[in-house]
TORMI-361141 format. One record per residue (C-alpha): residue number from 0; residue in three letters; x, y, z. Coordinates in steps of 0.5 Angstrom, whole numbers, padded with zeros to 4 digits. Example, Ala and Ser with C-alpha at 12.3 -4.5 7.8 and 13.67 -1.06 7.14 Angstrom:
2
<r k="0" r="ALA" x="0025" y="-0009" z="0016"/>
<r k="1" r="SER" x="0027" y="-0002" z="0014"/>
END
This chain:
88
<r k="0" r="MET" x="0092" y="-0310" z="0228"/>
<r k="1" r="THR" x="0098" y="-0314" z="0231"/>
<r k="2" r="ASN" x="0104" y="-0315" z="0227"/>
<r k="3" r="THR" x="0107" y="-0322" z="0228"/>
<r k="4" r="ILE" x="0114" y="-0324" z="0227"/>
<r k="5" r="HIS" x="0115" y="-0331" z="0224"/>
<r k="6" r="PHE" x="0121" y="-0335" z="0222"/>
<r k="7" r="LEU" x="0125" y="-0338" z="0217"/>
<r k="8" r="SER" x="0130" y="-0343" z="0217"/>
<r k="9" r="GLY" x="0132" y="-0348" z="0212"/>
<r k="10" r="LEU" x="0139" y="-0352" z="0209"/>
<r k="11" r="PRO" x="0143" y="-0349" z="0204"/>
<r k="12" r="ARG" x="0140" y="-0349" z="0197"/>
<r k="13" r="SER" x="0133" y="-0351" z="0200"/>
<r k="14" r="GLY" x="0130" y="-0345" z="0197"/>
<r k="15" r="LEU" x="0129" y="-0341" z="0203"/>
<r k="16" r="THR" x="0132" y="-0335" z="0199"/>
<r k="17" r="HIS" x="0127" y="-0335" z="0193"/>
<r k="18" r="LEU" x="0121" y="-0336" z="0198"/>
<r k="19" r="ALA" x="0123" y="-0329" z="0201"/>
<r k="20" r="ASN" x="0123" y="-0327" z="0194"/>
<r k="21" r="ILE" x="0117" y="-0329" z="0193"/>
<r k="22" r="LEU" x="0114" y="-0326" z="0200"/>
<r k="23" r="ASN" x="0117" y="-0320" z="0199"/>
<r k="24" r="GLN" x="0113" y="-0318" z="0194"/>
<r k="25" r="ASN" x="0107" y="-0317" z="0198"/>
<r k="26" r="PRO" x="0108" y="-0310" z="0201"/>
<r k="27" r="ARG" x="0105" y="-0313" z="0207"/>
<r k="28" r="PHE" x="0111" y="-0318" z="0209"/>
<r k="29" r="LYS" x="0118" y="-0317" z="0210"/>
<r k="30" r="ALA" x="0123" y="-0322" z="0209"/>
<r k="31" r="THR" x="0130" y="-0323" z="0209"/>
<r k="32" r="ALA" x="0135" y="-0329" z="0207"/>
<r k="33" r="THR" x="0139" y="-0327" z="0213"/>
<r k="34" r="SER" x="0139" y="-0324" z="0220"/>
<r k="35" r="GLY" x="0144" y="-0323" z="0226"/>
<r k="36" r="ILE" x="0138" y="-0324" z="0231"/>
<r k="37" r="ILE" x="0140" y="-0331" z="0232"/>
<r k="38" r="ALA" x="0147" y="-0328" z="0234"/>
<r k="39" r="ILE" x="0145" y="-0323" z="0239"/>
<r k="40" r="HIS" x="0140" y="-0329" z="0242"/>
<r k="41" r="PHE" x="0146" y="-0333" z="0243"/>
<r k="42" r="LEU" x="0150" y="-0327" z="0246"/>
<r k="43" r="VAL" x="0146" y="-0325" z="0251"/>
<r k="44" r="ARG" x="0145" y="-0333" z="0253"/>
<r k="45" r="ASN" x="0152" y="-0334" z="0254"/>
<r k="46" r="ARG" x="0154" y="-0328" z="0257"/>
<r k="47" r="TRP" x="0148" y="-0327" z="0262"/>
<r k="48" r="VAL" x="0151" y="-0332" z="0267"/>
<r k="49" r="SER" x="0157" y="-0328" z="0267"/>
<r k="50" r="VAL" x="0156" y="-0322" z="0269"/>
<r k="51" r="LEU" x="0157" y="-0320" z="0276"/>
<r k="52" r="GLU" x="0150" y="-0316" z="0277"/>
<r k="53" r="PHE" x="0147" y="-0322" z="0275"/>
<r k="54" r="GLN" x="0151" y="-0327" z="0279"/>
<r k="55" r="SER" x="0149" y="-0323" z="0286"/>
<r k="56" r="VAL" x="0142" y="-0324" z="0285"/>
<r k="57" r="LEU" x="0140" y="-0329" z="0291"/>
<r k="58" r="ASP" x="0133" y="-0331" z="0288"/>
<r k="59" r="ARG" x="0135" y="-0335" z="0281"/>
<r k="60" r="SER" x="0128" y="-0336" z="0279"/>
<r k="61" r="ALA" x="0127" y="-0328" z="0278"/>
<r k="62" r="SER" x="0134" y="-0328" z="0274"/>
<r k="63" r="GLU" x="0131" y="-0333" z="0270"/>
<r k="64" r="ALA" x="0125" y="-0330" z="0269"/>
<r k="65" r="ALA" x="0128" y="-0323" z="0267"/>
<r k="66" r="LYS" x="0132" y="-0327" z="0262"/>
<r k="67" r="LEU" x="0127" y="-0330" z="0259"/>
<r k="68" r="ARG" x="0123" y="-0323" z="0258"/>
<r k="69" r="VAL" x="0130" y="-0320" z="0255"/>
<r k="70" r="PHE" x="0129" y="-0326" z="0250"/>
<r k="71" r="ARG" x="0122" y="-0324" z="0248"/>
<r k="72" r="GLU" x="0123" y="-0317" z="0247"/>
<r k="73" r="ILE" x="0130" y="-0318" z="0242"/>
<r k="74" r="PRO" x="0126" y="-0320" z="0236"/>
<r k="75" r="SER" x="0120" y="-0314" z="0237"/>
<r k="76" r="SER" x="0126" y="-0309" z="0238"/>
<r k="77" r="TYR" x="0130" y="-0311" z="0232"/>
<r k="78" r="PHE" x="0125" y="-0311" z="0228"/>
<r k="79" r="ASP" x="0122" y="-0305" z="0230"/>
<r k="80" r="ASP" x="0123" y="-0300" z="0224"/>
<r k="81" r="VAL" x="0120" y="-0306" z="0220"/>
<r k="82" r="MET" x="0114" y="-0306" z="0225"/>
<r k="83" r="VAL" x="0113" y="-0299" z="0224"/>
<r k="84" r="ASN" x="0113" y="-0299" z="0218"/>
<r k="85" r="PHE" x="0107" y="-0304" z="0217"/>
<r k="86" r="ASN" x="0103" y="-0300" z="0222"/>
<r k="87" r="THR" x="0102" y="-0294" z="0217"/>
END
């Protein structure tokens, strides 16, 4: 069975915390009202171009492809402990 990560977002007082609490009543789901995952994405995006090793890469498309692969792996790595618990 493959696990899928879905992100919830909403404005303050829109009922997002209530929705997360309802989802958490089902053991197949794990929901939190807050997460630092977006901050991690912003940090990687903003710092990627300032790292000297990435600046020296001649093939910019290869560097962008690598950055995209890193972006795709961040959520699954961040939530790996949650995903493992659901597979058992």
